[in-house]
N, CA, C and O atoms as a DFTB+ gen file, in Angstrom:
716 C
 N C O
     1  1      76.516     122.149     126.985
     2  2      76.817     120.783     126.577
     3  2      75.650     119.833     126.823
     4  3      75.715     118.667     126.435
     5  1      74.612     120.302     127.443
     6  2      73.503     119.419     127.800
     7  2      72.870     118.742     126.589
     8  3      72.351     117.633     126.719
     9  1      72.897     119.373     125.417
    10  2      72.255     118.801     124.240
    11  2      73.160     117.841     123.486
    12  3      72.702     117.144     122.581
    13  1      74.413     117.794     123.838
    14  2      75.343     116.890     123.164
    15  2      75.414     115.587     123.926
    16  3      75.116     115.523     125.118
    17  1      75.822     114.529     123.199
    18  2      75.992     113.239     123.852
    19  2      77.304     112.634     123.413
    20  3      77.875     113.021     122.394
    21  1      77.763     111.707     124.175
    22  2      79.014     111.018     123.873
    23  2      78.894     110.298     122.528
    24  3      77.824     109.808     122.166
    25  1      79.991     110.244     121.806
    26  2      80.006     109.618     120.490
    27  2      81.080     108.531     120.491
    28  3      82.172     108.766     121.008
    29  1      80.811     107.357     119.933
    30  2      81.801     106.268     119.959
    31  2      83.085     106.628     119.218
    32  3      83.043     107.114     118.088
    33  1      84.212     106.390     119.857
    34  2      85.504     106.691     119.248
    35  2      85.706     105.922     117.945
    36  3      86.395     106.404     117.046
    37  1      85.123     104.748     117.835
    38  2      85.277     103.941     116.618
    39  2      84.601     104.570     115.409
    40  3      84.811     104.119     114.283
    41  1      83.800     105.594     115.619
    42  2      83.098     106.247     114.514
    43  2      83.626     107.645     114.201
    44  3      83.102     108.310     113.307
    45  1      84.646     108.102     114.915
    46  2      85.188     109.453     114.732
    47  2      85.623     109.703     113.295
    48  3      85.438     110.805     112.777
    49  1      86.200     108.697     112.642
    50  2      86.669     108.896     111.270
    51  2      85.563     109.384     110.354
    52  3      85.834     110.135     109.418
    53  1      84.340     108.984     110.592
    54  2      83.215     109.416     109.775
    55  2      82.895     110.897     109.935
    56  3      82.268     111.498     109.062
    57  1      83.326     111.485     111.050
    58  2      83.124     112.916     111.263
    59  2      84.197     113.740     110.562
    60  3      83.933     114.857     110.116
    61  1      85.388     113.201     110.466
    62  2      86.522     113.953     109.934
    63  2      86.820     113.716     108.462
    64  3      87.472     114.543     107.826
    65  1      86.367     112.632     107.923
    66  2      86.753     112.256     106.565
    67  2      86.229     113.251     105.544
    68  3      85.047     113.206     105.203
    69  1      87.083     114.158     105.040
    70  2      86.625     115.183     104.116
    71  2      86.799     114.830     102.643
    72  3      86.034     115.299     101.800
    73  1      87.788     114.013     102.327
    74  2      88.142     113.786     100.936
    75  2      87.271     112.758     100.252
    76  3      86.584     111.981     100.915
    77  1      87.294     112.746      98.943
    78  2      86.485     111.778      98.206
    79  2      87.045     110.367      98.336
    80  3      88.241     110.169      98.549
    81  1      86.167     109.411      98.207
    82  2      86.595     108.023      98.119
    83  2      87.348     107.888      96.804
    84  3      86.894     108.377      95.770
    85  1      88.488     107.231      96.844
    86  2      89.300     107.042      95.645
    87  2      89.535     105.556      95.408
    88  3      89.281     104.720      96.275
    89  1      90.020     105.255      94.226
    90  2      90.386     103.882      93.877
    91  2      91.878     103.899      93.548
    92  3      92.308     104.540      92.589
    93  1      92.653     103.189      94.352
    94  2      94.099     103.154      94.179
    95  2      94.452     101.940      93.332
    96  3      94.120     100.806      93.679
    97  1      95.130     102.191      92.217
    98  2      95.591     101.070      91.396
    99  2      97.079     100.862      91.636
   100  3      97.848     101.807      91.808
   101  1      97.452      99.581      91.640
   102  2      98.840      99.158      91.752
   103  2      99.035      98.039      90.749
   104  3      98.065      97.517      90.200
   105  1     100.277      97.670      90.509
   106  2     100.554      96.552      89.608
   107  2     101.900      95.946      89.970
   108  3     102.835      96.636      90.376
   109  1     101.961      94.625      89.806
   110  2     103.214      93.911      90.041
   111  2     103.205      92.665      89.164
   112  3     102.223      91.923      89.115
   113  1     104.319      92.455      88.475
   114  2     104.479      91.290      87.599
   115  2     103.321      91.138      86.614
   116  3     102.817      90.039      86.383
   117  1     102.912      92.278      86.038
   118  2     101.868      92.256      85.019
   119  2     100.453      92.126      85.540
   120  3      99.514      92.109      84.744
   121  1     100.263      92.035      86.847
   122  2      98.929      91.917      87.430
   123  2      98.530      93.238      88.081
   124  3      99.199      93.712      88.999
   125  1      97.450      93.821      87.605
   126  2      96.952      95.083      88.166
   127  2      95.969      94.804      89.288
   128  3      95.276      93.786      89.282
   129  1      95.914      95.708      90.243
   130  2      94.985      95.595      91.360
   131  2      94.339      96.956      91.608
   132  3      94.893      97.996      91.251
   133  1      93.158      96.930      92.226
   134  2      92.446      98.151      92.594
   135  2      92.017      98.025      94.053
   136  3      91.541      96.973      94.481
   137  1      92.189      99.098      94.804
   138  2      91.737      99.148      96.185
   139  2      90.924     100.418      96.390
   140  3      91.324     101.490      95.936
   141  1      89.800     100.309      97.061
   142  2      89.015     101.475      97.422
   143  2      89.604     102.058      98.704
   144  3      89.923     101.323      99.638
   145  1      89.746     103.393      98.745
   146  2      90.372     104.024      99.905
   147  2      89.717     105.384     100.181
   148  3      89.379     106.125      99.258
   149  1      89.549     105.687     101.461
   150  2      89.039     107.018     101.812
   151  2      89.931     107.725     102.817
   152  3      89.678     108.887     103.136
   153  1      90.950     107.079     103.322
   154  2      91.801     107.700     104.334
   155  2      93.043     108.291     103.695
   156  3      94.079     107.635     103.588
   157  1      92.920     109.554     103.269
   158  2      94.024     110.258     102.621
   159  2      93.945     111.735     102.955
   160  3      92.895     112.242     103.353
   161  1      95.069     112.420     102.788
   162  2      95.105     113.843     103.084
   163  2      96.178     114.536     102.254
   164  3      97.239     113.962     102.007
   165  1      95.912     115.756     101.825
   166  2      96.932     116.561     101.162
   167  2      97.951     116.971     102.209
   168  3      97.589     117.332     103.329
   169  1      99.225     116.916     101.846
   170  2     100.280     117.287     102.786
   171  2     101.099     118.475     102.301
   172  3     101.664     119.216     103.105
   173  1     101.160     118.654     100.992
   174  2     101.924     119.758     100.411
   175  2     101.333     120.046      99.035
   176  3     100.700     119.184      98.427
   177  1     101.548     121.274      98.551
   178  2     100.962     121.690      97.285
   179  2     101.891     121.515      96.088
   180  3     101.471     120.979      95.062
   181  1     103.157     121.958      96.196
   182  2     104.099     121.846      95.084
   183  2     105.446     121.372      95.590
   184  3     106.128     122.120      96.291
   185  1     105.850     120.171      95.263
   186  2     105.063     119.199      94.506
   187  2     103.917     118.673      95.365
   188  3     104.011     118.670      96.592
   189  1     102.831     118.226      94.723
   190  2     101.711     117.712      95.494
   191  2     102.114     116.435      96.239
   192  3     102.604     115.481      95.634
   193  1     101.903     116.431      97.548
   194  2     102.164     115.254      98.375
   195  2     100.861     114.836      99.030
   196  3     100.111     115.665      99.545
   197  1     100.604     113.530      99.002
   198  2      99.380     112.975      99.567
   199  2      99.764     111.903     100.570
   200  3     100.550     111.007     100.259
   201  1      99.213     111.991     101.773
   202  2      99.416     110.960     102.785
   203  2      98.237     110.003     102.753
   204  3      97.089     110.432     102.638
   205  1      98.516     108.695     102.856
   206  2      97.463     107.684     102.772
   207  2      97.663     106.600     103.817
   208  3      98.788     106.188     104.098
   209  1      96.561     106.148     104.384
   210  2      96.588     104.998     105.282
   211  2      96.118     103.784     104.486
   212  3      95.003     103.757     103.966
   213  1      96.991     102.785     104.403
   214  2      96.669     101.536     103.712
   215  2      97.044     100.399     104.657
   216  3      98.214     100.233     105.001
   217  1      96.073      99.636     105.067
   218  2      96.295      98.584     106.058
   219  2      97.337      97.574     105.596
   220  3      97.387      97.203     104.423
   221  1      98.162      97.139     106.532
   222  2      99.170      96.124     106.204
   223  2      98.546      94.758     105.950
   224  3      99.250      93.829     105.553
   225  1      97.251      94.614     106.166
   226  2      96.538      93.369     105.831
   227  2      96.033      93.399     104.394
   228  3      95.507      92.407     103.890
   229  1      96.196      94.540     103.746
   230  2      95.662      94.736     102.408
   231  2      96.686      94.332     101.350
   232  3      97.883      94.572     101.508
   233  1      96.217      93.732     100.297
   234  2      97.069      93.316      99.175
   235  2      97.821      94.514      98.576
   236  3      98.971      94.376      98.156
   237  1      97.182      95.674      98.536
   238  2      97.817      96.887      98.005
   239  2      99.043      97.272      98.820
   240  3     100.040      97.712      98.249
   241  1      98.995      97.120     100.132
   242  2     100.147      97.414     101.000
   243  2     101.336      96.575     100.542
   244  3     102.442      97.090     100.374
   245  1     101.101      95.292     100.345
   246  2     102.157      94.363      99.910
   247  2     102.764      94.804      98.573
   248  3     103.983      94.791      98.408
   249  1     101.919      95.189      97.632
   250  2     102.406      95.621      96.318
   251  2     103.192      96.932      96.435
   252  3     104.266      97.064      95.847
   253  1     102.664      97.898      97.190
   254  2     103.356      99.179      97.365
   255  2     104.730      99.016      98.006
   256  3     105.668      99.743      97.678
   257  1     104.839      98.067      98.912
   258  2     106.116      97.824      99.578
   259  2     107.197      97.412      98.573
   260  3     108.376      97.700      98.779
   261  1     106.803      96.747      97.501
   262  2     107.795      96.292      96.516
   263  2     107.939      97.232      95.322
   264  3     109.054      97.454      94.848
   265  1     106.834      97.785      94.829
   266  2     106.913      98.604      93.608
   267  2     107.080     100.091      93.870
   268  3     107.669     100.800      93.053
   269  1     106.576     100.571      94.987
   270  2     106.660     101.988      95.383
   271  2     105.960     102.941      94.403
   272  3     106.358     104.099      94.280
   273  1     104.922     102.463      93.707
   274  2     104.173     103.349      92.822
   275  2     102.712     102.930      92.743
   276  3     102.366     101.766      92.946
   277  1     101.856     103.921      92.441
   278  2     100.418     103.665      92.353
   279  2      99.763     104.810      91.591
   280  3     100.418     105.778      91.204
   281  1      98.464     104.677      91.387
   282  2      97.664     105.766      90.830
   283  2      96.452     105.941      91.729
   284  3      95.769     104.975      92.072
   285  1      96.195     107.190      92.105
   286  2      94.979     107.525      92.828
   287  2      93.963     107.938      91.770
   288  3      94.126     108.962      91.107
   289  1      92.915     107.136      91.617
   290  2      91.867     107.382      90.634
   291  2      90.652     107.933      91.377
   292  3      90.220     107.353      92.374
   293  1      90.102     109.041      90.902
   294  2      88.998     109.688      91.607
   295  2      87.694     109.464      90.830
   296  3      87.490     110.045      89.764
   297  1      86.820     108.618      91.378
   298  2      85.542     108.336      90.703
   299  2      84.469     109.356      91.066
   300  3      84.611     110.105      92.033
   301  1      83.412     109.375      90.292
   302  2      82.228     110.177      90.602
   303  2      81.115     109.239      91.042
   304  3      81.266     108.018      91.013
   305  1      80.005     109.820      91.447
   306  2      78.891     109.057      92.010
   307  2      78.381     107.976      91.053
   308  3      77.823     106.971      91.495
   309  1      78.566     108.173      89.760
   310  2      78.103     107.165      88.794
   311  2      78.796     105.815      89.006
   312  3      78.259     104.781      88.608
   313  1      79.961     105.811      89.616
   314  2      80.706     104.572      89.865
   315  2      80.548     104.061      91.298
   316  3      81.239     103.120      91.689
   317  1      79.663     104.656      92.081
   318  2      79.558     104.345      93.511
   319  2      79.398     102.849      93.795
   320  3      80.080     102.317      94.671
   321  1      78.530     102.179      93.086
   322  2      78.324     100.748      93.358
   323  2      79.576      99.941      93.069
   324  3      79.912      99.032      93.828
   325  1      80.275     100.257      91.984
   326  2      81.518      99.552      91.671
   327  2      82.596      99.857      92.703
   328  3      83.378      98.979      93.067
   329  1      82.639     101.100      93.173
   330  2      83.611     101.492      94.200
   331  2      83.432     100.616      95.439
   332  3      84.409     100.124      96.003
   333  1      82.197     100.425      95.855
   334  2      81.910      99.592      97.033
   335  2      82.244      98.129      96.755
   336  3      82.837      97.461      97.603
   337  1      81.874      97.626      95.587
   338  2      82.183      96.235      95.242
   339  2      83.689      95.986      95.230
   340  3      84.154      94.963      95.732
   341  1      84.446      96.915      94.662
   342  2      85.909      96.796      94.648
   343  2      86.436      96.752      96.079
   344  3      87.326      95.961      96.395
   345  1      85.884      97.604      96.942
   346  2      86.319      97.660      98.329
   347  2      85.951      96.433      99.137
   348  3      86.575      96.155     100.161
   349  1      84.952      95.697      98.694
   350  2      84.510      94.500      99.406
   351  2      85.070      93.212      98.819
   352  3      84.548      92.130      99.087
   353  1      86.125      93.319      98.025
   354  2      86.724      92.127      97.425
   355  2      88.250      92.228      97.517
   356  3      88.804      93.292      97.790
   357  1      88.902      91.105      97.284
   358  2      90.356      91.070      97.382
   359  2      91.006      90.810      96.030
   360  3      90.616      89.899      95.299
   361  1      91.998      91.624      95.717
   362  2      92.759      91.443      94.486
   363  2      93.645      90.203      94.525
   364  3      94.183      89.797      93.495
   365  1      93.802      89.604      95.686
   366  2      94.534      88.327      95.766
   367  2      93.745      87.213      95.093
   368  3      94.314      86.228      94.622
   369  1      92.417      87.386      95.053
   370  2      91.546      86.320      94.551
   371  2      90.968      86.568      93.158
   372  3      90.690      85.625      92.417
   373  1      90.789      87.857      92.805
   374  2      90.145      88.158      91.514
   375  2      90.860      89.289      90.793
   376  3      91.605      90.063      91.394
   377  1      90.618      89.366      89.492
   378  2      91.057      90.496      88.677
   379  2      89.938      91.532      88.765
   380  3      88.889      91.362      88.143
   381  1      90.149      92.590      89.521
   382  2      89.086      93.562      89.764
   383  2      88.714      94.363      88.520
   384  3      87.553      94.740      88.358
   385  1      89.671      94.626      87.647
   386  2      89.325      95.321      86.400
   387  2      88.309      94.493      85.618
   388  3      87.284      95.008      85.170
   389  1      88.606      93.219      85.462
   390  2      87.734      92.323      84.694
   391  2      86.407      92.089      85.421
   392  3      85.339      92.183      84.816
   393  1      86.479      91.788      86.709
   394  2      85.274      91.465      87.481
   395  2      84.275      92.606      87.556
   396  3      83.069      92.364      87.594
   397  1      84.749      93.844      87.578
   398  2      83.853      94.982      87.748
   399  2      83.736      95.862      86.509
   400  3      83.212      96.974      86.576
   401  1      84.230      95.354      85.369
   402  2      84.054      96.051      84.099
   403  2      84.703      97.414      84.039
   404  3      84.131      98.359      83.497
   405  1      85.906      97.518      84.599
   406  2      86.645      98.779      84.550
   407  2      87.746      98.692      83.495
   408  3      88.301      97.621      83.254
   409  1      88.052      99.815      82.876
   410  2      88.975      99.858      81.749
   411  2      90.336     100.409      82.165
   412  3      90.423     101.444      82.826
   413  1      91.392      99.708      81.770
   414  2      92.760     100.147      82.041
   415  2      93.266     101.044      80.917
   416  3      92.919     100.864      79.750
   417  1      94.098     102.020      81.299
   418  2      94.810     102.840      80.319
   419  2      96.249     102.986      80.808
   420  3      96.517     102.961      82.010
   421  1      97.151     103.135      79.872
   422  2      98.574     103.240      80.196
   423  2      98.880     104.610      80.794
   424  3      98.437     105.635      80.277
   425  1      99.633     104.617      81.875
   426  2     100.064     105.862      82.524
   427  2     101.348     106.346      81.860
   428  3     101.969     105.617      81.087
   429  1     101.739     107.580      82.166
   430  2     102.946     108.114      81.535
   431  2     104.183     108.065      82.433
   432  3     105.306     108.059      81.928
   433  1     103.996     108.029      83.756
   434  2     105.148     108.091      84.674
   435  2     105.351     106.836      85.510
   436  3     106.438     106.624      86.047
   437  1     104.335     106.011      85.629
   438  2     104.425     104.803      86.460
   439  2     103.944     103.592      85.657
   440  3     103.256     103.731      84.647
   441  1     104.318     102.423      86.123
   442  2     103.930     101.172      85.442
   443  2     102.677     100.599      86.083
   444  3     102.630      99.424      86.448
   445  1     101.679     101.435      86.213
   446  2     100.407     101.100      86.842
   447  2      99.304     101.624      85.937
   448  3      99.442     102.717      85.387
   449  1      98.208     100.881      85.762
   450  2      97.148     101.385      84.883
   451  2      96.242     102.416      85.548
   452  3      95.959     102.348      86.744
   453  1      95.792     103.382      84.727
   454  2      94.752     104.333      85.118
   455  2      93.405     103.633      84.986
   456  3      93.274     102.677      84.221
   457  1      92.420     104.095      85.712
   458  2      91.045     103.633      85.508
   459  2      90.369     104.682      84.631
   460  3      90.144     105.810      85.069
   461  1      90.047     104.312      83.401
   462  2      89.482     105.239      82.418
   463  2      88.181     105.863      82.909
   464  3      87.951     107.050      82.678
   465  1      87.329     105.098      83.577
   466  2      86.013     105.576      83.991
   467  2      86.071     106.644      85.093
   468  3      85.071     107.320      85.339
   469  1      87.197     106.805      85.746
   470  2      87.331     107.824      86.792
   471  2      87.593     109.187      86.154
   472  3      88.278     109.276      85.136
   473  1      87.055     110.234      86.745
   474  2      87.191     111.548      86.122
   475  2      88.578     112.153      86.310
   476  3      88.968     113.035      85.545
   477  1      89.337     111.697      87.317
   478  2      90.688     112.204      87.519
   479  2      91.605     111.057      87.938
   480  3      91.166     110.092      88.563
   481  1      92.877     111.178      87.586
   482  2      93.879     110.145      87.896
   483  2      95.176     110.840      88.283
   484  3      95.626     111.762      87.603
   485  1      95.769     110.389      89.378
   486  2      97.017     110.979      89.877
   487  2      98.092     109.901      89.913
   488  3      98.021     108.971      90.717
   489  1      99.074     110.028      89.051
   490  2     100.179     109.063      89.034
   491  2     101.122     109.408      90.187
   492  3     101.560     110.551      90.319
   493  1     101.426     108.419      91.013
   494  2     102.180     108.676      92.247
   495  2     103.325     107.692      92.452
   496  3     103.330     106.573      91.938
   497  1     104.294     108.167      93.229
   498  2     105.336     107.263      93.715
   499  2     105.445     107.469      95.228
   500  3     105.207     108.564      95.738
   501  1     105.804     106.411      95.924
   502  2     105.999     106.490      97.363
   503  2     107.305     107.229      97.619
   504  3     108.356     106.824      97.121
   505  1     107.247     108.319      98.395
   506  2     108.487     109.032      98.719
   507  2     108.854     108.880     100.192
   508  3     109.974     109.197     100.593
   509  1     107.909     108.395     100.995
   510  2     108.197     108.181     102.408
   511  2     107.330     107.048     102.929
   512  3     106.102     107.109     102.861
   513  1     107.965     106.035     103.437
   514  2     107.244     104.924     104.032
   515  2     107.700     104.708     105.469
   516  3     107.490     103.636     106.036
   517  1     108.321     105.721     106.055
   518  2     108.874     105.594     107.404
   519  2     107.813     105.325     108.471
   520  3     108.135     104.808     109.541
   521  1     106.558     105.666     108.196
   522  2     105.489     105.394     109.158
   523  2     104.617     104.214     108.730
   524  3     103.596     103.939     109.360
   525  1     105.008     103.521     107.673
   526  2     104.195     102.419     107.159
   527  2     104.149     101.232     108.116
   528  3     103.091     100.633     108.308
   529  1     105.275     100.889     108.711
   530  2     105.307      99.735     109.604
   531  2     104.459      99.972     110.855
   532  3     103.687      99.104     111.262
   533  1     104.605     101.133     111.449
   534  2     103.890     101.417     112.700
   535  2     102.449     101.878     112.490
   536  3     101.553     101.465     113.226
   537  1     102.220     102.737     111.483
   538  2     100.903     103.358     111.307
   539  2     100.210     103.049     109.977
   540  3      99.109     103.545     109.735
   541  1     100.829     102.245     109.112
   542  2     100.271     101.958     107.783
   543  2     100.128     103.228     106.940
   544  3      99.234     103.322     106.099
   545  1     101.012     104.202     107.169
   546  2     100.912     105.512     106.526
   547  2     102.018     105.681     105.482
   548  3     103.202     105.534     105.785
   549  1     101.613     105.988     104.260
   550  2     102.535     106.229     103.151
   551  2     102.408     107.676     102.704
   552  3     101.333     108.266     102.809
   553  1     103.486     108.248     102.212
   554  2     103.432     109.575     101.589
   555  2     103.755     109.392     100.111
   556  3     104.793     108.839      99.747
   557  1     102.838     109.870      99.266
   558  2     102.996     109.793      97.815
   559  2     103.296     111.174      97.257
   560  3     102.769     112.178      97.737
   561  1     104.152     111.216      96.234
   562  2     104.316     112.427      95.443
   563  2     103.547     112.220      94.147
   564  3     103.705     111.198      93.479
   565  1     102.716     113.194      93.796
   566  2     101.975     113.122      92.536
   567  2     102.921     113.580      91.429
   568  3     103.423     114.704      91.450
   569  1     103.157     112.692      90.462
   570  2     104.075     112.972      89.359
   571  2     103.362     113.545      88.141
   572  3     103.933     114.340      87.395
   573  1     102.116     113.140      87.946
   574  2     101.323     113.558      86.780
   575  2      99.859     113.473      87.172
   576  3      99.442     112.519      87.829
   577  1      99.078     114.466      86.773
   578  2      97.643     114.478      87.056
   579  2      96.863     114.574      85.752
   580  3      97.246     115.291      84.828
   581  1      95.759     113.832      85.701
   582  2      94.900     113.806      84.526
   583  2      93.461     114.097      84.956
   584  3      93.031     113.653      86.021
   585  1      92.720     114.837      84.138
   586  2      91.285     115.022      84.389
   587  2      90.531     114.872      83.078
   588  3      91.096     115.050      81.999
   589  1      89.258     114.546      83.182
   590  2      88.385     114.501      82.023
   591  2      87.732     115.881      81.920
   592  3      86.886     116.216      82.749
   593  1      88.108     116.692      80.919
   594  2      87.567     118.055      80.817
   595  2      86.064     118.098      80.547
   596  3      85.435     119.143      80.712
   597  1      85.491     116.977      80.137
   598  2      84.047     116.934      79.879
   599  2      83.250     116.916      81.188
   600  3      82.062     117.240      81.192
   601  1      83.893     116.540      82.292
   602  2      83.206     116.499      83.590
   603  2      83.392     117.862      84.254
   604  3      84.465     118.166      84.776
   605  1      82.340     118.677      84.230
   606  2      82.431     120.060      84.716
   607  2      82.304     120.176      86.236
   608  3      83.114     120.861      86.860
   609  1      81.346     119.551      86.826
   610  2      81.143     119.604      88.273
   611  2      81.085     118.181      88.813
   612  3      80.003     117.647      89.055
   613  1      82.249     117.569      89.002
   614  2      82.262     116.170      89.435
   615  2      81.598     115.990      90.800
   616  3      81.910     116.699      91.756
   617  1      80.695     115.048      90.870
   618  2      80.023     114.729      92.132
   619  2      80.711     113.506      92.718
   620  3      80.415     112.369      92.350
   621  1      81.626     113.760      93.629
   622  2      82.395     112.679      94.247
   623  2      81.635     112.120      95.436
   624  3      80.705     112.738      95.955
   625  1      82.060     110.925      95.857
   626  2      81.418     110.302      97.017
   627  2      82.385     110.345      98.203
   628  3      83.602     110.257      98.041
   629  1      81.811     110.481      99.388
   630  2      82.597     110.632     100.609
   631  2      82.099     109.638     101.646
   632  3      80.914     109.618     101.981
   633  1      83.000     108.821     102.148
   634  2      82.644     107.751     103.076
   635  2      82.412     108.300     104.469
   636  3      83.229     109.060     104.988
   637  1      81.304     107.917     105.071
   638  2      80.989     108.354     106.430
   639  2      80.987     107.185     107.399
   640  3      80.720     107.363     108.588
   641  1      81.284     105.985     106.897
   642  2      81.387     104.814     107.756
   643  2      80.239     103.839     107.584
   644  3      79.102     104.227     107.313
   645  1      80.562     102.559     107.749
   646  2      79.562     101.487     107.762
   647  2      78.583     101.530     106.588
   648  3      77.372     101.417     106.778
   649  1      79.115     101.695     105.377
   650  2      78.274     101.673     104.181
   651  2      77.499     102.951     103.914
   652  3      76.625     102.970     103.047
   653  1      77.802     104.019     104.643
   654  2      77.117     105.299     104.454
   655  2      78.045     106.259     103.713
   656  3      79.218     106.410     104.054
   657  1      77.486     106.899     102.692
   658  2      78.257     107.832     101.878
   659  2      77.498     109.139     101.730
   660  3      76.274     109.184     101.859
   661  1      78.232     110.179     101.463
   662  2      77.668     111.491     101.182
   663  2      78.152     111.854      99.776
   664  3      79.276     111.526      99.396
   665  1      77.312     112.520      99.021
   666  2      77.680     112.949      97.674
   667  2      77.982     114.440      97.722
   668  3      77.217     115.224      98.282
   669  1      79.118     114.822      97.121
   670  2      79.436     116.251      97.086
   671  2      78.318     116.970      96.350
   672  3      77.706     116.420      95.435
   673  1      78.063     118.181      96.751
   674  2      76.922     118.878      96.171
   675  2      77.217     120.293      95.775
   676  3      78.129     120.559      94.992
   677  1      76.453     121.188      96.308
   678  2      76.498     122.603      95.951
   679  2      77.885     123.199      96.196
   680  3      78.531     122.921      97.206
   681  1      78.317     124.015      95.255
   682  2      79.590     124.717      95.383
   683  2      79.325     126.095      95.969
   684  3      78.413     126.802      95.540
   685  1      80.123     126.462      96.941
   686  2      80.011     127.762      97.593
   687  2      81.290     128.525      97.339
   688  3      82.368     128.055      97.702
   689  1      81.196     129.701      96.721
   690  2      82.380     130.503      96.426
   691  2      82.325     131.763      97.284
   692  3      81.380     132.549      97.201
   693  1      83.353     131.938      98.106
   694  2      83.456     133.096      98.990
   695  2      84.720     133.874      98.676
   696  3      85.684     133.295      98.176
   697  1      84.744     135.163      98.952
   698  2      85.953     135.968      98.680
   699  2      87.154     135.410      99.457
   700  3      87.031     134.998     100.611
   701  1      88.304     135.410      98.800
   702  2      89.527     134.930      99.440
   703  2      90.702     135.736      98.935
   704  3      90.748     136.121      97.766
   705  1      91.642     135.988      99.810
   706  2      92.852     136.703      99.401
   707  2      93.939     135.733      98.967
   708  3      95.010     136.152      98.530
   709  1      93.670     134.448      99.084
   710  2      94.648     133.439      98.677
   711  2      94.695     133.366      97.154
   712  3      93.669     133.494      96.485
   713  1      95.878     133.161      96.619
   714  2      96.022     133.055      95.165
   715  2      96.336     131.653      94.767
   716  3      96.493     131.368      93.580
């Protein structure tokens, strides 16, 4: 252990955060909103369940509490600057689609717009909010998934904390008995 040093607990999330940064869209009373999020995890495969941490200080939390639906939009590195700009602004004050030049498309299962520029979109509904009050944790069921087949090897971005991101890179394929 002599070569290791103590690491600040406030930065631990940057060590564990494996998933791509996503853009969560919500809508209420005809107004769409976008939130940048990196704190999510797969919880089940079929049906796909995703757990997400969304701060109760966030406008998206307020919308989810009333509508119980959203879309997880997965951007690639080409949208990195917009992803950060969206995350550094509030949907209470601006129309993020308009302000950041993002395009809405109609979803098939929820009354929330997809972000066209993202390579994948997951239409979701909240199925469990029992930990939302205490931990800001929601569980979503993915109802419909969309991908852009033209994007062969999507290079997603991964948040490491304090404005630092990593870009997904080389794919490694190893033998597996899993089907």
